[in-house]
PDB file of the backbone (N, CA, C, O) and the ligand in Angstrom, with CONECT records:
HET     ZN  A 101       1
ATOM      1  N   MET A   1      22.105  17.358  16.591  1.00  0.00           N
ATOM      2  CA  MET A   1      22.813  16.152  16.110  1.00  0.00           C
ATOM      3  C   MET A   1      22.014  15.517  14.960  1.00  0.00           C
ATOM      4  O   MET A   1      20.822  15.245  15.102  1.00  0.00           O
ATOM      5  N   ASP A   2      22.674  15.288  13.841  1.00  0.00           N
ATOM      6  CA  ASP A   2      21.981  14.679  12.709  1.00  0.00           C
ATOM      7  C   ASP A   2      21.994  13.163  12.813  1.00  0.00           C
ATOM      8  O   ASP A   2      22.851  12.560  13.459  1.00  0.00           O
ATOM      9  N   CYS A   3      21.010  12.574  12.151  1.00  0.00           N
ATOM     10  CA  CYS A   3      20.905  11.119  12.173  1.00  0.00           C
ATOM     11  C   CYS A   3      20.653  10.645  10.750  1.00  0.00           C
ATOM     12  O   CYS A   3      19.842  11.240  10.040  1.00  0.00           O
ATOM     13  N   SER A   4      21.312   9.612  10.329  1.00  0.00           N
ATOM     14  CA  SER A   4      21.152   9.142   8.951  1.00  0.00           C
ATOM     15  C   SER A   4      19.774   8.530   8.701  1.00  0.00           C
ATOM     16  O   SER A   4      19.393   8.308   7.552  1.00  0.00           O
ATOM     17  N   SER A   5      19.019   8.255   9.781  1.00  0.00           N
ATOM     18  CA  SER A   5      17.666   7.727   9.587  1.00  0.00           C
ATOM     19  C   SER A   5      16.730   8.784   9.010  1.00  0.00           C
ATOM     20  O   SER A   5      15.685   8.447   8.452  1.00  0.00           O
ATOM     21  N   LYS A   6      17.097  10.071   9.140  1.00  0.00           N
ATOM     22  CA  LYS A   6      16.261  11.202   8.697  1.00  0.00           C
ATOM     23  C   LYS A   6      14.923  11.270   9.417  1.00  0.00           C
ATOM     24  O   LYS A   6      14.029  12.010   9.007  1.00  0.00           O
ATOM     25  N   LYS A   7      14.787  10.510  10.474  1.00  0.00           N
ATOM     26  CA  LYS A   7      13.529  10.549  11.215  1.00  0.00           C
ATOM     27  C   LYS A   7      13.550  11.694  12.215  1.00  0.00           C
ATOM     28  O   LYS A   7      14.603  12.200  12.604  1.00  0.00           O
ATOM     29  N   LYS A   8      12.346  12.080  12.613  1.00  0.00           N
ATOM     30  CA  LYS A   8      12.240  13.109  13.643  1.00  0.00           C
ATOM     31  C   LYS A   8      12.822  12.564  14.935  1.00  0.00           C
ATOM     32  O   LYS A   8      12.628  11.399  15.281  1.00  0.00           O
ATOM     33  N   GLN A   9      13.539  13.427  15.640  1.00  0.00           N
ATOM     34  CA  GLN A   9      14.188  13.002  16.875  1.00  0.00           C
ATOM     35  C   GLN A   9      13.427  13.517  18.091  1.00  0.00           C
ATOM     36  O   GLN A   9      12.953  14.652  18.118  1.00  0.00           O
ATOM     37  N   TYR A  10      13.326  12.660  19.083  1.00  0.00           N
ATOM     38  CA  TYR A  10      12.714  13.045  20.355  1.00  0.00           C
ATOM     39  C   TYR A  10      13.761  12.904  21.440  1.00  0.00           C
ATOM     40  O   TYR A  10      14.438  11.882  21.547  1.00  0.00           O
ATOM     41  N   TYR A  11      13.882  13.955  22.246  1.00  0.00           N
ATOM     42  CA  TYR A  11      14.952  13.975  23.238  1.00  0.00           C
ATOM     43  C   TYR A  11      14.691  13.055  24.406  1.00  0.00           C
ATOM     44  O   TYR A  11      15.616  12.488  24.988  1.00  0.00           O
ATOM     45  N   THR A  12      13.409  12.909  24.746  1.00  0.00           N
ATOM     46  CA  THR A  12      13.096  12.093  25.918  1.00  0.00           C
ATOM     47  C   THR A  12      12.092  11.005  25.539  1.00  0.00           C
ATOM     48  O   THR A  12      11.397  11.098  24.527  1.00  0.00           O
ATOM     49  N   GLU A  13      12.037   9.979  26.375  1.00  0.00           N
ATOM     50  CA  GLU A  13      11.093   8.908  26.142  1.00  0.00           C
ATOM     51  C   GLU A  13       9.658   9.432  26.257  1.00  0.00           C
ATOM     52  O   GLU A  13       8.773   8.994  25.521  1.00  0.00           O
ATOM     53  N   ASP A  14       9.433  10.360  27.170  1.00  0.00           N
ATOM     54  CA  ASP A  14       8.096  10.951  27.318  1.00  0.00           C
ATOM     55  C   ASP A  14       7.630  11.617  26.032  1.00  0.00           C
ATOM     56  O   ASP A  14       6.480  11.470  25.620  1.00  0.00           O
ATOM     57  N   GLU A  15       8.538  12.346  25.410  1.00  0.00           N
ATOM     58  CA  GLU A  15       8.203  13.025  24.150  1.00  0.00           C
ATOM     59  C   GLU A  15       7.885  12.015  23.061  1.00  0.00           C
ATOM     60  O   GLU A  15       6.949  12.201  22.283  1.00  0.00           O
ATOM     61  N   ALA A  16       8.667  10.950  23.010  1.00  0.00           N
ATOM     62  CA  ALA A  16       8.458   9.910  22.002  1.00  0.00           C
ATOM     63  C   ALA A  16       7.116   9.217  22.227  1.00  0.00           C
ATOM     64  O   ALA A  16       6.394   8.920  21.276  1.00  0.00           O
ATOM     65  N   ALA A  17       6.793   8.962  23.489  1.00  0.00           N
ATOM     66  CA  ALA A  17       5.531   8.297  23.815  1.00  0.00           C
ATOM     67  C   ALA A  17       4.354   9.190  23.415  1.00  0.00           C
ATOM     68  O   ALA A  17       3.360   8.711  22.870  1.00  0.00           O
ATOM     69  N   GLU A  18       4.476  10.480  23.690  1.00  0.00           N
ATOM     70  CA  GLU A  18       3.423  11.426  23.335  1.00  0.00           C
ATOM     71  C   GLU A  18       3.248  11.466  21.805  1.00  0.00           C
ATOM     72  O   GLU A  18       2.125  11.483  21.301  1.00  0.00           O
ATOM     73  N   ALA A  19       4.347  11.482  21.096  1.00  0.00           N
ATOM     74  CA  ALA A  19       4.286  11.518  19.635  1.00  0.00           C
ATOM     75  C   ALA A  19       3.659  10.239  19.085  1.00  0.00           C
ATOM     76  O   ALA A  19       2.923  10.271  18.098  1.00  0.00           O
ATOM     77  N   LEU A  20       3.956   9.126  19.728  1.00  0.00           N
ATOM     78  CA  LEU A  20       3.384   7.846  19.310  1.00  0.00           C
ATOM     79  C   LEU A  20       1.860   7.866  19.481  1.00  0.00           C
ATOM     80  O   LEU A  20       1.119   7.442  18.594  1.00  0.00           O
ATOM     81  N   ILE A  21       1.413   8.356  20.617  1.00  0.00           N
ATOM     82  CA  ILE A  21      -0.029   8.444  20.869  1.00  0.00           C
ATOM     83  C   ILE A  21      -0.681   9.395  19.861  1.00  0.00           C
ATOM     84  O   ILE A  21      -1.743   9.097  19.315  1.00  0.00           O
ATOM     85  N   ARG A  22      -0.041  10.536  19.622  1.00  0.00           N
ATOM     86  CA  ARG A  22      -0.600  11.506  18.676  1.00  0.00           C
ATOM     87  C   ARG A  22      -0.690  10.917  17.273  1.00  0.00           C
ATOM     88  O   ARG A  22      -1.626  11.215  16.532  1.00  0.00           O
ATOM     89  N   SER A  23       0.266  10.094  16.912  1.00  0.00           N
ATOM     90  CA  SER A  23       0.202   9.501  15.577  1.00  0.00           C
ATOM     91  C   SER A  23      -1.014   8.588  15.464  1.00  0.00           C
ATOM     92  O   SER A  23      -1.597   8.458  14.388  1.00  0.00           O
ATOM     93  N   HIS A  24      -1.396   7.958  16.568  1.00  0.00           N
ATOM     94  CA  HIS A  24      -2.596   7.111  16.551  1.00  0.00           C
ATOM     95  C   HIS A  24      -3.873   7.936  16.473  1.00  0.00           C
ATOM     96  O   HIS A  24      -4.880   7.490  15.924  1.00  0.00           O
ATOM     97  N   ILE A  25      -3.822   9.132  17.023  1.00  0.00           N
ATOM     98  CA  ILE A  25      -4.986  10.002  16.969  1.00  0.00           C
ATOM     99  C   ILE A  25      -5.167  10.544  15.550  1.00  0.00           C
ATOM    100  O   ILE A  25      -6.289  10.656  15.057  1.00  0.00           O
ATOM    101  N   ARG A  26      -4.060  10.875  14.908  1.00  0.00           N
ATOM    102  CA  ARG A  26      -4.141  11.602  13.646  1.00  0.00           C
ATOM    103  C   ARG A  26      -4.113  10.757  12.391  1.00  0.00           C
ATOM    104  O   ARG A  26      -4.742  11.116  11.395  1.00  0.00           O
ATOM    105  N   PHE A  27      -3.404   9.648  12.413  1.00  0.00           N
ATOM    106  CA  PHE A  27      -3.125   8.962  11.152  1.00  0.00           C
ATOM    107  C   PHE A  27      -3.804   7.606  11.052  1.00  0.00           C
ATOM    108  O   PHE A  27      -3.942   6.879  12.036  1.00  0.00           O
ATOM    109  N   ALA A  28      -4.223   7.286   9.828  1.00  0.00           N
ATOM    110  CA  ALA A  28      -4.844   5.988   9.587  1.00  0.00           C
ATOM    111  C   ALA A  28      -3.815   4.860   9.729  1.00  0.00           C
ATOM    112  O   ALA A  28      -4.145   3.751  10.149  1.00  0.00           O
ATOM    113  N   ARG A  29      -2.551   5.169   9.367  1.00  0.00           N
ATOM    114  CA  ARG A  29      -1.501   4.163   9.530  1.00  0.00           C
ATOM    115  C   ARG A  29      -0.433   4.716  10.462  1.00  0.00           C
ATOM    116  O   ARG A  29       0.611   5.197  10.021  1.00  0.00           O
ATOM    117  N   PRO A  30      -0.713   4.638  11.747  1.00  0.00           N
ATOM    118  CA  PRO A  30       0.173   5.271  12.721  1.00  0.00           C
ATOM    119  C   PRO A  30       1.456   4.485  12.970  1.00  0.00           C
ATOM    120  O   PRO A  30       1.595   3.329  12.572  1.00  0.00           O
ATOM    121  N   ALA A  31       2.376   5.152  13.638  1.00  0.00           N
ATOM    122  CA  ALA A  31       3.578   4.458  14.108  1.00  0.00           C
ATOM    123  C   ALA A  31       3.162   3.426  15.159  1.00  0.00           C
ATOM    124  O   ALA A  31       2.165   3.598  15.861  1.00  0.00           O
ATOM    125  N   LEU A  32       3.936   2.372  15.245  1.00  0.00           N
ATOM    126  CA  LEU A  32       3.594   1.305  16.189  1.00  0.00           C
ATOM    127  C   LEU A  32       4.386   1.382  17.484  1.00  0.00           C
ATOM    128  O   LEU A  32       3.964   0.879  18.525  1.00  0.00           O
ATOM    129  N   SER A  33       5.531   2.017  17.394  1.00  0.00           N
ATOM    130  CA  SER A  33       6.399   1.996  18.562  1.00  0.00           C
ATOM    131  C   SER A  33       7.441   3.106  18.433  1.00  0.00           C
ATOM    132  O   SER A  33       7.484   3.821  17.432  1.00  0.00           O
ATOM    133  N   TYR A  34       8.260   3.232  19.441  1.00  0.00           N
ATOM    134  CA  TYR A  34       9.424   4.111  19.354  1.00  0.00           C
ATOM    135  C   TYR A  34      10.634   3.355  19.847  1.00  0.00           C
ATOM    136  O   TYR A  34      10.506   2.349  20.544  1.00  0.00           O
ATOM    137  N   TYR A  35      11.793   3.829  19.491  1.00  0.00           N
ATOM    138  CA  TYR A  35      13.006   3.132  19.922  1.00  0.00           C
ATOM    139  C   TYR A  35      14.120   4.134  20.141  1.00  0.00           C
ATOM    140  O   TYR A  35      14.111   5.233  19.588  1.00  0.00           O
ATOM    141  N   LEU A  36      15.064   3.739  20.947  1.00  0.00           N
ATOM    142  CA  LEU A  36      16.240   4.556  21.194  1.00  0.00           C
ATOM    143  C   LEU A  36      17.251   4.241  20.098  1.00  0.00           C
ATOM    144  O   LEU A  36      17.686   3.100  19.940  1.00  0.00           O
ATOM    145  N   CYS A  37      17.608   5.262  19.355  1.00  0.00           N
ATOM    146  CA  CYS A  37      18.491   5.070  18.205  1.00  0.00           C
ATOM    147  C   CYS A  37      19.943   4.927  18.662  1.00  0.00           C
ATOM    148  O   CYS A  37      20.432   5.712  19.473  1.00  0.00           O
ATOM    149  N   ALA A  38      20.610   3.926  18.134  1.00  0.00           N
ATOM    150  CA  ALA A  38      22.000   3.701  18.508  1.00  0.00           C
ATOM    151  C   ALA A  38      22.914   4.756  17.901  1.00  0.00           C
ATOM    152  O   ALA A  38      24.006   5.015  18.405  1.00  0.00           O
ATOM    153  N   GLU A  39      22.455   5.357  16.818  1.00  0.00           N
ATOM    154  CA  GLU A  39      23.309   6.317  16.124  1.00  0.00           C
ATOM    155  C   GLU A  39      23.293   7.705  16.768  1.00  0.00           C
ATOM    156  O   GLU A  39      24.342   8.291  17.034  1.00  0.00           O
ATOM    157  N   CYS A  40      22.070   8.225  17.016  1.00  0.00           N
ATOM    158  CA  CYS A  40      21.988   9.601  17.521  1.00  0.00           C
ATOM    159  C   CYS A  40      21.643   9.658  19.002  1.00  0.00           C
ATOM    160  O   CYS A  40      21.618  10.737  19.592  1.00  0.00           O
ATOM    161  N   ALA A  41      21.377   8.505  19.604  1.00  0.00           N
ATOM    162  CA  ALA A  41      21.066   8.441  21.040  1.00  0.00           C
ATOM    163  C   ALA A  41      19.810   9.221  21.415  1.00  0.00           C
ATOM    164  O   ALA A  41      19.662   9.664  22.554  1.00  0.00           O
ATOM    165  N   GLN A  42      18.899   9.387  20.441  1.00  0.00           N
ATOM    166  CA  GLN A  42      17.592   9.963  20.722  1.00  0.00           C
ATOM    167  C   GLN A  42      16.530   8.985  20.233  1.00  0.00           C
ATOM    168  O   GLN A  42      16.832   7.970  19.605  1.00  0.00           O
ATOM    169  N   PHE A  43      15.277   9.323  20.539  1.00  0.00           N
ATOM    170  CA  PHE A  43      14.196   8.395  20.190  1.00  0.00           C
ATOM    171  C   PHE A  43      13.617   8.717  18.820  1.00  0.00           C
ATOM    172  O   PHE A  43      13.540   9.880  18.423  1.00  0.00           O
ATOM    173  N   HIS A  44      13.208   7.672  18.099  1.00  0.00           N
ATOM    174  CA  HIS A  44      12.471   7.819  16.848  1.00  0.00           C
ATOM    175  C   HIS A  44      11.218   6.955  16.911  1.00  0.00           C
ATOM    176  O   HIS A  44      11.165   5.965  17.640  1.00  0.00           O
ATOM    177  N   LEU A  45      10.207   7.348  16.131  1.00  0.00           N
ATOM    178  CA  LEU A  45       9.040   6.486  15.964  1.00  0.00           C
ATOM    179  C   LEU A  45       9.323   5.480  14.865  1.00  0.00           C
ATOM    180  O   LEU A  45      10.128   5.731  13.968  1.00  0.00           O
ATOM    181  N   THR A  46       8.663   4.354  14.941  1.00  0.00           N
ATOM    182  CA  THR A  46       8.796   3.353  13.887  1.00  0.00           C
ATOM    183  C   THR A  46       7.440   2.731  13.578  1.00  0.00           C
ATOM    184  O   THR A  46       6.592   2.600  14.461  1.00  0.00           O
ATOM    185  N   SER A  47       7.241   2.351  12.324  1.00  0.00           N
ATOM    186  CA  SER A  47       5.984   1.699  11.951  1.00  0.00           C
ATOM    187  C   SER A  47       6.160   0.186  11.925  1.00  0.00           C
ATOM    188  O   SER A  47       5.240  -0.541  11.550  1.00  0.00           O
ATOM    189  N   ARG A  48       7.336  -0.288  12.321  1.00  0.00           N
ATOM    190  CA  ARG A  48       7.544  -1.740  12.396  1.00  0.00           C
ATOM    191  C   ARG A  48       7.203  -2.236  13.776  1.00  0.00           C
ATOM    192  O   ARG A  48       7.531  -1.606  14.782  1.00  0.00           O
ATOM    193  N   GLY A  49       6.534  -3.382  13.812  1.00  0.00           N
ATOM    194  CA  GLY A  49       6.086  -3.936  15.084  1.00  0.00           C
ATOM    195  C   GLY A  49       7.226  -4.511  15.881  1.00  0.00           C
ATOM    196  O   GLY A  49       8.373  -4.424  15.442  1.00  0.00           O
ATOM    197  N   PRO A  50       6.967  -5.092  17.027  1.00  0.00           N
ATOM    198  CA  PRO A  50       5.649  -5.209  17.654  1.00  0.00           C
ATOM    199  C   PRO A  50       5.150  -3.876  18.215  1.00  0.00           C
ATOM    200  O   PRO A  50       5.930  -2.965  18.494  1.00  0.00           O
ATOM    201  N   GLN A  51       3.847  -3.793  18.368  1.00  0.00           N
ATOM    202  CA  GLN A  51       3.254  -2.578  18.912  1.00  0.00           C
ATOM    203  C   GLN A  51       3.714  -2.347  20.349  1.00  0.00           C
ATOM    204  O   GLN A  51       3.809  -3.281  21.146  1.00  0.00           O
ATOM    205  N   HIS A  52       3.993  -1.091  20.657  1.00  0.00           N
ATOM    206  CA  HIS A  52       4.442  -0.746  22.006  1.00  0.00           C
ATOM    207  C   HIS A  52       3.333  -1.028  23.035  1.00  0.00           C
ATOM    208  O   HIS A  52       2.168  -0.712  22.789  1.00  0.00           O
ATOM    209  N   PRO A  53       3.691  -1.619  24.182  1.00  0.00           N
ATOM    210  CA  PRO A  53       2.684  -1.954  25.204  1.00  0.00           C
ATOM    211  C   PRO A  53       1.919  -0.735  25.727  1.00  0.00           C
ATOM    212  O   PRO A  53       0.805  -0.870  26.234  1.00  0.00           O
ATOM    213  N   LEU A  54       2.509   0.437  25.606  1.00  0.00           N
ATOM    214  CA  LEU A  54       1.805   1.667  25.992  1.00  0.00           C
ATOM    215  C   LEU A  54       0.449   1.767  25.319  1.00  0.00           C
ATOM    216  O   LEU A  54      -0.516   2.252  25.909  1.00  0.00           O
ATOM    217  N   LEU A  55       0.383   1.300  24.066  1.00  0.00           N
ATOM    218  CA  LEU A  55      -0.839   1.437  23.281  1.00  0.00           C
ATOM    219  C   LEU A  55      -1.932   0.469  23.708  1.00  0.00           C
ATOM    220  O   LEU A  55      -3.062   0.549  23.226  1.00  0.00           O
ATOM    221  N   ASP A  56      -1.598  -0.440  24.607  1.00  0.00           N
ATOM    222  CA  ASP A  56      -2.604  -1.357  25.145  1.00  0.00           C
ATOM    223  C   ASP A  56      -3.148  -0.878  26.485  1.00  0.00           C
ATOM    224  O   ASP A  56      -4.090  -1.466  27.017  1.00  0.00           O
ATOM    225  N   GLN A  57      -2.569   0.173  27.030  1.00  0.00           N
ATOM    226  CA  GLN A  57      -3.039   0.660  28.331  1.00  0.00           C
ATOM    227  C   GLN A  57      -4.405   1.308  28.179  1.00  0.00           C
ATOM    228  O   GLN A  57      -4.614   2.142  27.299  1.00  0.00           O
ATOM    229  N   PRO A  58      -5.349   0.911  29.059  1.00  0.00           N
ATOM    230  CA  PRO A  58      -6.730   1.404  28.920  1.00  0.00           C
ATOM    231  C   PRO A  58      -6.838   2.916  28.843  1.00  0.00           C
ATOM    232  O   PRO A  58      -7.621   3.435  28.049  1.00  0.00           O
ATOM    233  N   GLU A  59      -6.068   3.635  29.652  1.00  0.00           N
ATOM    234  CA  GLU A  59      -6.224   5.095  29.628  1.00  0.00           C
ATOM    235  C   GLU A  59      -5.695   5.686  28.323  1.00  0.00           C
ATOM    236  O   GLU A  59      -6.170   6.726  27.867  1.00  0.00           O
ATOM    237  N   VAL A  60      -4.715   5.021  27.731  1.00  0.00           N
ATOM    238  CA  VAL A  60      -4.177   5.498  26.453  1.00  0.00           C
ATOM    239  C   VAL A  60      -5.167   5.197  25.325  1.00  0.00           C
ATOM    240  O   VAL A  60      -5.424   6.041  24.467  1.00  0.00           O
ATOM    241  N   VAL A  61      -5.712   3.984  25.344  1.00  0.00           N
ATOM    242  CA  VAL A  61      -6.721   3.596  24.348  1.00  0.00           C
ATOM    243  C   VAL A  61      -7.910   4.551  24.412  1.00  0.00           C
ATOM    244  O   VAL A  61      -8.434   4.980  23.384  1.00  0.00           O
ATOM    245  N   GLU A  62      -8.322   4.872  25.623  1.00  0.00           N
ATOM    246  CA  GLU A  62      -9.459   5.759  25.805  1.00  0.00           C
ATOM    247  C   GLU A  62      -9.147   7.166  25.303  1.00  0.00           C
ATOM    248  O   GLU A  62      -9.980   7.805  24.661  1.00  0.00           O
ATOM    249  N   ARG A  63      -7.949   7.637  25.599  1.00  0.00           N
ATOM    250  CA  ARG A  63      -7.556   8.980  25.157  1.00  0.00           C
ATOM    251  C   ARG A  63      -7.538   9.065  23.632  1.00  0.00           C
ATOM    252  O   ARG A  63      -8.023  10.037  23.054  1.00  0.00           O
ATOM    253  N   ILE A  64      -6.974   8.038  22.981  1.00  0.00           N
ATOM    254  CA  ILE A  64      -6.930   8.019  21.519  1.00  0.00           C
ATOM    255  C   ILE A  64      -8.345   8.056  20.963  1.00  0.00           C
ATOM    256  O   ILE A  64      -8.651   8.816  20.044  1.00  0.00           O
ATOM    257  N   HIS A  65      -9.186   7.233  21.532  1.00  0.00           N
ATOM    258  CA  HIS A  65     -10.578   7.164  21.087  1.00  0.00           C
ATOM    259  C   HIS A  65     -11.272   8.520  21.239  1.00  0.00           C
ATOM    260  O   HIS A  65     -11.903   9.012  20.304  1.00  0.00           O
ATOM    261  N   ASN A  66     -11.150   9.109  22.416  1.00  0.00           N
ATOM    262  CA  ASN A  66     -11.801  10.395  22.684  1.00  0.00           C
ATOM    263  C   ASN A  66     -11.295  11.498  21.776  1.00  0.00           C
ATOM    264  O   ASN A  66     -12.082  12.291  21.260  1.00  0.00           O
ATOM    265  N   GLU A  67      -9.981  11.553  21.577  1.00  0.00           N
ATOM    266  CA  GLU A  67      -9.424  12.636  20.761  1.00  0.00           C
ATOM    267  C   GLU A  67      -9.750  12.435  19.290  1.00  0.00           C
ATOM    268  O   GLU A  67      -9.902  13.405  18.547  1.00  0.00           O
ATOM    269  N   GLN A  68      -9.859  11.178  18.864  1.00  0.00           N
ATOM    270  CA  GLN A  68     -10.273  10.926  17.479  1.00  0.00           C
ATOM    271  C   GLN A  68     -11.691  11.420  17.262  1.00  0.00           C
ATOM    272  O   GLN A  68     -12.005  11.998  16.222  1.00  0.00           O
ATOM    273  N   GLN A  69     -12.539  11.191  18.245  1.00  0.00           N
ATOM    274  CA  GLN A  69     -13.920  11.643  18.114  1.00  0.00           C
ATOM    275  C   GLN A  69     -14.014  13.148  18.050  1.00  0.00           C
ATOM    276  O   GLN A  69     -14.793  13.687  17.264  1.00  0.00           O
ATOM    277  N   SER A  70     -13.222  13.848  18.877  1.00  0.00           N
ATOM    278  CA  SER A  70     -13.306  15.304  18.846  1.00  0.00           C
ATOM    279  C   SER A  70     -12.707  15.837  17.545  1.00  0.00           C
ATOM    280  O   SER A  70     -13.104  16.900  17.068  1.00  0.00           O
ATOM    281  N   GLN A  71     -11.748  15.098  16.966  1.00  0.00           N
ATOM    282  CA  GLN A  71     -11.204  15.493  15.662  1.00  0.00           C
ATOM    283  C   GLN A  71     -12.243  15.324  14.565  1.00  0.00           C
ATOM    284  O   GLN A  71     -12.395  16.181  13.695  1.00  0.00           O
ATOM    285  N   ASP A  72     -12.961  14.196  14.623  1.00  0.00           N
ATOM    286  CA  ASP A  72     -13.997  13.938  13.625  1.00  0.00           C
ATOM    287  C   ASP A  72     -15.061  15.030  13.666  1.00  0.00           C
ATOM    288  O   ASP A  72     -15.633  15.410  12.645  1.00  0.00           O
ATOM    289  N   TRP A  73     -15.300  15.510  14.851  1.00  0.00           N
ATOM    290  CA  TRP A  73     -16.276  16.567  15.023  1.00  0.00           C
ATOM    291  C   TRP A  73     -15.833  17.821  14.275  1.00  0.00           C
ATOM    292  O   TRP A  73     -16.662  18.493  13.661  1.00  0.00           O
ATOM    293  N   SER A  74     -14.552  18.146  14.316  1.00  0.00           N
ATOM    294  CA  SER A  74     -14.099  19.372  13.663  1.00  0.00           C
ATOM    295  C   SER A  74     -13.827  19.212  12.166  1.00  0.00           C
ATOM    296  O   SER A  74     -13.993  20.178  11.421  1.00  0.00           O
ATOM    297  N   HIS A  75     -13.424  18.059  11.709  1.00  0.00           N
ATOM    298  CA  HIS A  75     -13.375  17.852  10.257  1.00  0.00           C
ATOM    299  C   HIS A  75     -14.044  16.548   9.865  1.00  0.00           C
ATOM    300  O   HIS A  75     -13.433  15.479   9.848  1.00  0.00           O
ATOM    301  N   ARG A  76     -15.294  16.679   9.558  1.00  0.00           N
ATOM    302  CA  ARG A  76     -16.055  15.512   9.128  1.00  0.00           C
ATOM    303  C   ARG A  76     -15.868  15.308   7.635  1.00  0.00           C
ATOM    304  O   ARG A  76     -16.584  15.894   6.823  1.00  0.00           O
ATOM    305  N   LEU A  77     -14.924  14.492   7.287  1.00  0.00           N
ATOM    306  CA  LEU A  77     -14.625  14.287   5.867  1.00  0.00           C
ATOM    307  C   LEU A  77     -14.786  12.828   5.484  1.00  0.00           C
ATOM    308  O   LEU A  77     -13.998  12.276   4.716  1.00  0.00           O
ATOM    309  N   GLY A  78     -15.804  12.229   6.024  1.00  0.00           N
ATOM    310  CA  GLY A  78     -16.097  10.849   5.642  1.00  0.00           C
ATOM    311  C   GLY A  78     -15.137   9.842   6.233  1.00  0.00           C
ATOM    312  O   GLY A  78     -15.050   8.706   5.767  1.00  0.00           O
ATOM    313  N   ARG A  79     -14.407  10.263   7.274  1.00  0.00           N
ATOM    314  CA  ARG A  79     -13.512   9.327   7.917  1.00  0.00           C
ATOM    315  C   ARG A  79     -14.295   8.473   8.891  1.00  0.00           C
ATOM    316  O   ARG A  79     -15.259   8.944   9.494  1.00  0.00           O
ATOM    317  N   LYS A  80     -13.896   7.232   9.050  1.00  0.00           N
ATOM    318  CA  LYS A  80     -14.602   6.377   9.996  1.00  0.00           C
ATOM    319  C   LYS A  80     -14.004   6.537  11.370  1.00  0.00           C
ATOM    320  O   LYS A  80     -14.458   5.898  12.319  1.00  0.00           O
TER     321      LYS A  80
HETATM  322 ZN    ZN A 101      18.775   8.314  15.113  1.00  0.00          ZN2+
END
């Protein structure tokens, strides 16, 4: 199903949540949340706030932190 938003579609909320967390691990300006699209009835990430409460959960914060560190280990390119 196509969507005029042209955003990547996630079939389930779990997939969208995982993608949101991964964007925080990988990108300096990550997505802030995900939403259920009224047009295509699937989930998209968005960089508009408010930040999803998932990102405040201690285990999620810790996972992002840990995975960022292991990424820095494999490509040390002056990233903080
Ligand atoms: Zn959509």
